[in-house]
N, C-alpha and C positions, 0 to 999 in steps of 0.2 A: 564654377557653377554659379548661375545667376541667383541673385537674392530674391526671396519670395516677398512680394509686397502685399500687405493686408488688403482685403477687399474694400474695407471702409476708406482706406487711404486712396485707393484707386478711384472710388466713387467721388470723394471730395475733390480730387484733382480734376476729374472729368467735369464736375459741376463748375469748378473754378474756370476752366477753359470755356465752357459753354456760356457762362454768365458774362464773361468779358470778351467774347468773340468779336463783338463790334468795335473793340479798341485796336484790333490787329487787322492787317491786310488779308490774312487767310488763316485757316486752321493750323497749318504747319508752323507759322510764326507764333501763334498763340501757344501752341504746345511746346515749342522751344523755350519760350519765356517762362512758362509755368514749370516745366520739367527742370529747368536750370535752378529755379528757386527751391524746388522740393527735393532735388537730388536724385532723380532717376531719369532714364532715357527718354528723349523727346519722341522717338519713333514708337516706343511702347505706349506712351501717352496718346499719341496720334491714333494708334490702332484702337485704344480703349474709347476715345472720343468718337471715332468712326462707328464702332460697334454700338455705342449708346445712341447715336443718331439713327442707325438702322433699327434698333429696338424701339425707338421712339417714333418711327414712321417718317422721319425727316429725310431719309436717304434709302435708296433701294438696296436690297441685299438679303442675305440669310440671317434671320434673327437668332439670338442666342438659344431660344426655346427650340426653334427648328433644327439648329445644329446639334443640340443635345439629343433630340429625338432621332436624328439620323445616326449619331454615334451609338445610341442605345439599340437601334434596329440592326445596325451592322454587327454589333457584338452578339446580339441574339441570333442573327443569321449564321455567324461563324460557329456559335455553340451548337446550333441545330445541324449544321453540316458535319461537324465533328461527331455528334451523336449518331447521325445517319450512317456515317462511315463505319463506326463501331458496330452498329446493328447489322450492316451488310456483311462485314467480316465475320461476325458471330453466326449469321445465317449460313454463310459458306462453310464455316467450320462444322457446325452441327449437321448440315446436310451431308457433309463428307463422313462424319461419324456414324450417321444412320444408314449410309449406303450399304446394302447387304453384299455388294460385290467386293467390298474391302475386307470382309472377314473370311 
């Protein structure tokens, strides 16, 4: 199971990469160097840096806020579909119970 890295540690690592990016040929090299010193995966750090750049408007992509909104709306949509299905089943059940031909 992967270890959980605290958010403040992630942010410090991302800041470190972004502050020293000009010292490396590319983001991947910077992430490999910093991640090696801090003791976690270079690919994880590269993804965090990329997301920070997207959130900061330096790179195109879906921001963290937008992604969270999509997740929230999908969850709400799923819950509403489930509630709708329950209400439809209940309506069919009660319509059958009230049908005078069944008695």
